[in-house]
N, C-alpha and C positions, 0 to 999 in steps of 0.2 A: 330626669327624676320626677313623679308627680306626687305632691305633696296634699296630704288631707287637709279640706277643709271643715273643719270640726262642726257641729251639727249642736242644733238647739233640744233642750229638752222638755217636751211640754203636753200635760195631759198623759204621763208614764210612756212616754213614744218619745225616741229620737227621731229630730224632725230637719231636714235639709232646708238649709234657708232658699229663700228666692235673691237674697239681696245681691246685686250686683258686683259690689262696692266691698273688698277683704282688707283686712289688716295681716302683713306679713308676720310671722312667729320665728324668732330666731333664737340657738343654743348662744347665748353669751359667751361661753367660752372658747368657743369656734369661729362664730360669726353665721352657720349654716344654718340655710331656712329649713326649718322642722316643722313648719303645720302653717294653717291660715285664718284666721278667726272673719269670719262673717260679720258685717255693719249691717244686722239684722233691720228690717224694714217696721214701722208704725204698725201696719197691720199684724206684720209676725207677734208683736208685743202684745196687743191686743189680743190676740189668740192664749197667751201665755196667762194674761189676766182672766180672761172668762175662763179658762181650766181652773183657776185656782177659787174665783167665785163659785164655779158651779159644786165644787168639789167641798167650800166651808161647811154648809151645812149639815153635813152628812160626818164630816172629819168633827166638827164641834160636837157631836151627840157622840161621838166615840167615847167611852169611857177613859179617863185619865192614864188609869193602871194600862190600858190596850195601847194609848199614843205611846207611852213611855217605853212599852214593849219594844216598838218599832225601834226606838233611839238604841234601847240597850244591844238588837243585832246590828242596828249600824255601826253603831260602837266595836263590837267584835269582828265586826267583815273590815274596819279598818285596822284593827289591831291583826288581823291575817293577813293581810295586804301593808303593812307597815311598813316591809322595804321596799316596792315597789311603788308606793305614793311618796316616798322621800326619794326616790331615783329622780321621778317624773318631776318631781318640783325642782331639784337641783337641775335639770334639761334645761328646763324652761328659765327659771329665772336667776340661775349661777351661784345660789349660794351654797358653801360648805355643806356634804355628804351631812355632817353631824349637826349642823346647822339644821338642816332638813327636818332629821329626827327629831328636834328638839322641838321643831314647829309641830309636826305632827305628832309628839306626846302633848301638848298641850290641845290641840285639836282633839284629841281622844279624851281628856280632862274636861274639856269644855261639854261633850255630850255624856259624861259621867255627872255632871252639875247638873245638865238637863233633865237627868231620870229624876232628880229630885224634886222634879214639880208637883208631885202630889202633894208633898209636904210646902214646897214655897207658893204654891197658888191656896193655900187653904184661906178662908175670908177670915171675918170674926164676928164675934156675937156678943151681945149685952144683954140679960133679963132685967125686965123690970125698969125699963127707964122712964116709965112712969105706971102707976097701979096697972096690971096685968099687961104691959103694952114690951113686947121684945125686938129689937132692933138688931140688924149683920149687915154686913156687908158682903158681896159676892162679885169675885175677880172672875169677869168673863172674858173669853177671846172677843176680837171687832172684825175680822176680815181676813182682807189680803192685804201683806205685806211686801216689801223688798229691799235688796241692798244694792247699794251700787261699792263694789271691793277694790280694793288697790292692788299693785302689782308687783310690793316687796312682799307680803305674806298670804299668798294667793290661796293656800292649803288652810290658814287656820281663820282668818279674820271671818268669813262668813260663817263659822261655828260661833261667833261670838252674838249671834242673831239666830239664825234659822231655828236651830234646836230647841232653843227657848219659844220661838214664835211657835213651831206647829207642836211642842210641846204642852203650851197652854189653850191649843186648839184653832190657832189659825192657819191660813195657807200662805203660802212664801214664795219668793222668784228670786234668784240670783241671778245679779248680772256682772260675771266677772272681768275683770279688768280683760281688754281685749288683746293687753301683751303678753301676757301669758292664763290663755285657755287650758291648757292641759291638766292642771292639778284638779280642776272644778270637773271638767269631761270623765275623767279617771276615777272621782268622788262619786258623782252620777252614775256610772255603771256600777259599781258597787251598792249603790241605792235600789238601782233599779233592779237588782239581781235579790236583794233581801225583799222585795215585793212590798215597799212601802205603797198604799192606794193612789189612785190616780189621778192626777192635780194638786196633791197636798205641796210639792215641794217640783219647782219648774224652774229651768235655767234658760235665759235670752242671753244670746253673745251681740255685740253691738257697741256703737259710739251714742253720741248724742242726739240721735233720731230716734233710740232705745230708751235713754233713759227721760228724755222729754214725755214719752208715751207712757213713761211709769206714774211719772209725778204728775201727767194733765190728766190722765184716767180717772172720772167719779169713781171706779171699783177698786180703787186702791187705797187703802187705810193711812200708812206711813211708810218712812224712809230711812235706811242706816247709812249712813257714806262714812268713809275713809278714805282720803286723799289729802291733798291742798287744802290750805284755808280758802285763796279765793276761789277756786271753784265749790269749794264748801259751801262757803256764803250766797254765792247764788244759787245753788238750789235749795239750801237753809230759806232762802226768802220767798224762791217759789213755791217750796211747799208749805211756806205760810200763806200764802196767798190764796193757795187749794186748800185749805183747812186741813190739811196733813199733819202726824205726826212727826218731827224728824227728830234725830239724832246725829249730829256731826261731829267724826273725828277730823280734825286738820293735821296741818304743820306741825314743826316744833322747832326748839333752837334751846337746849337745855343744858344747863350750867352746873358743871361739876366742881366744887369746892373743897379745895383741900387746905386743912388748917395746919399749922407748924406742929400740934401732937399729933398728926396721923401718924399710923401705923406704916412707913412705905413698902414695908417687905407686902405686905396684904392687900396695901392702897392699889401702887401700878398694877399688878393683873386686872384686878378690878376696873381701873381707869381704861386699859388696851380692849378687854373686850368689851366696853361701853363704845368706846371710837372706834373699834375695827369690826367688829362684829357684823356678821352681814355687808361686811363692806360698807357699813355707815348706814345703809339704806333702810332705817326702820323708824320710828316717830319718839323711840325712847333713847335713838343714840347720843353720847355724848357730842354737845356742841360748842362748847367752848370750857375750857379749864383754867379756874382760876386759882392761881397759886397765892396763899396768903402769907406774909411776911418774910421769914427766914426759910422757908421749905422750900421757895423759889428754885432756888440753886439747883440743891439736890433731888426734887423734884425732876425738875428738865431733864437732868442729867440721866437719871433712870430711866424716865419716858421711853426718850430716845433710845439707849440701850435694850431695851423691851421692845421697841418696834421693829428694831432693826433684824431683830430674831423674827417677827413674826411673818409665816411662809405663805406666799400668794401661789394660787395655781385653779387647775378646774377643780371646780368643787365634788366632781365625782371619784377623785384621787380619795384613797385614806390619807388622814393625816394634814391634808392640808386647811390651814386654817382661817384665811379669807379667798375668797372667788372673786369673779370678776363683778364689774357693775352689773345690772341687768338688760341694759341697752347701749348700743352706742350712744343715742343721744344723751343719755344720763352720764357716760362718760366724758364727751364733751362738756357738759353743763358743770360737769366737778372739775375738769382741767382749766375751765373757767375763770371759776370760782379761783384755784391757785395761782393762774395769771392775775388776776383780780388783788389778790393778797398782796403779790409784790411789786404790783403798782403802785397801791395806796403804802408801800413801804413796811411791810413786815418781812420779816428776815425768815428764810428756810433754812431750819434747821433739819430736816429730813424731804427729799424730794421723789415723791412717787412717781412722777411723771417718765415715760417709756422703760418701764419694768416692764422686761420682758423673762415670757414663762415657756419654756421648750417646749416644742412640740406644738404650741398653741398661739400662732403669728395673728391669726385674725380675732381673738380674743379681746374681751371689753375692760382691759384689766389699767387701774392704776395702784400703786403700790402704797404700803403706809406714810405720810404726811402730816409733817409737823411744821407750824409756825411758831416763832418768837417773836418779841417786840410788837405785840399785838394791840393794838387800843380800842375800847369800846367802842368806837363810832366807825370803826372799818366793817365794809361789806361782810369780809369773813367773818367778822363778832357777831353781826345782827341778822344774818340771813340763814336760814338752812340749806345748808350744803348738799348733804343728803349723799356723801361718801365720805373715804377715809383719810379726814383731814383732821388735826388736832391744833386749834388755833390758843394758845398760853396768853395769858393776861396776868401780871402781877399786880395785886393789891396789899393794901397797909392793913386791913384789918373785914372783919365780918361786915360788918358796916356798908361798906364801898363797895364789898362782893354783894350785899343784898341790893343793892341801891342799883348796881351794873345788870342783874338779875331782872328788876323791876322797872328797867329803863326799855327791854324789849318786849313785845309786844306777844310773843307767845307764853303759855303757862302749864306744857304737857309736863315734864319731869325735871325735877332736880336735885341733886345729892350733894351730902356733906361726909368729908370723910375726917373723923376727930375722936379722941379718946374722952371726952369730956361728955359727959352726958350735958350739962348745962349749956352747953354750945349747940349740942343734936336738939335739945328740946325747943331752944330758941329758933334755930333754923326751921324745924316743921311748923311753927307757932308764927314766923313769920312770911316766909317764902309764899307767894301765891304761884304755886304749881299744884296741880293734881293730883301727880304722885311724887313723893319723898321717900329720898334713900339715904337711909343713916349708913355709912360703910357699904352702901349699896351701888355697884355702879349701871346693872341695868334694872330698873324700878318696875320691873312686870306682875302687874297684879295677878295673883292666883285665881283660877277659874271661878272661884266660889265669890270673889272680889269682883267690883266693879271697876273698870281701867276707865281712871279719873281723867281729868283735865279741865284748864279753866283759859279765861283770857279769849286770844285765837285760836287755841287748840283745841277749843270744843263748844261746838252751840248746839243746845237743848238742855233738856232738865234731867233726863235719865241716860245712862249712859249702856254699854255693851256687859253683856257674862252678869251673871249672879242673879243676885234679888232684883236689880236695878232693872236689869232685860225683862224678868217677869213683869214687873210694873208696868214698864214699856209698852208689851204687848198684851196688855189687857186692860178691861175699864172698868171700875168698881161701880157696880151697882150695890144702892141701899136700899132694903127693906126692912119696914117697920109693921109690926104684925100686933093687930087684936082680935082676940076670938069672942063672940058673944056667946 
């Protein structure tokens, strides 16, 4: 069977890569080869940069209301193709179809927020800063930006960035994850049909050679990255050395704290969704469950019972709650963490290894897994597993919980479950994490808010989404005026 090698999209045209090296793309539910990703060359990447640079002056001069009309048309086209987009996402990434639908709902919301750029990009002015002198700030676009996107949310994450970038007048290059290129290919097919001007939005597939070309070119202005913290740190350093703007969303180890006064009936479903949603493959997934005081035993029992009922299967089947891991390598990493947890003395309350899904013997499945007797120094309590594993740690009080949280280098998200307003406020005040949840399992900021992060989970000054994105993609020009 002939398998398609996906194409790049440069200057408004689909272009076959001349790269000799490709990356296989598999359906995680079956292990079937479904596409190949070209490892585009430096020269091909530079063609995309040149297209963006050539289009910039023309696009910048396009009235802002005209620019956002293009975004509106893209938004409407994504809505019309909602089911197809969702199914392609599940096909290549594995997540349950309802999770893919949720991802595309947020994708569309990002576009909707970006259409508010005529308001978000407004500068400000002050009259008579001195006698007869006025001063104002103009927010102007800068040039060609790019993103290096992750495998876990291939449909949504690029829209944290490019709608805002092109909305304010920049041009843009998307570098999808080579593991999951099909979601972006489908999006660009739709974008091509609505007639976005040539060169405004480009796509280059590939690996390190393409990323290095994007970083090293003097014609790119800035980078947005979502992925692991070690790679993010390397790219952030390189971007700084090249004098580029950079926003780097890294890894996470998110602690969910359950207080003795928590409403267990409502808390447990939120916990299960946090740890097991998207098979644990998201930077907002629960990483460790901290059970405070007397809640430990009833919480542990309730979580195990709920996890046993969580359905695992092919993401394309309606009603399935958790699909496979996105890759065989990802599955092997998660299984390795489970083995390490056992080796270091943790106790398995629920073992997700060897889960069988009828009809899908080749899938990359790991079932819901729960560890008890976990101590903070264990590997499964410190490192990001990126899989459906719950390590439970019993703590005496809130102070001990916060000490454990702060001993970890990450700071993406953290949640507390409580009926006390006093504890909730203390938690949001003290805990060093960018996204805080109060009785919320998945602390996903709405598209109007920045996607925050602290410590090793984020490098940079301005985040994706909302006003932060507008500020990242513009430069403030100060104009001081006096007329004689």
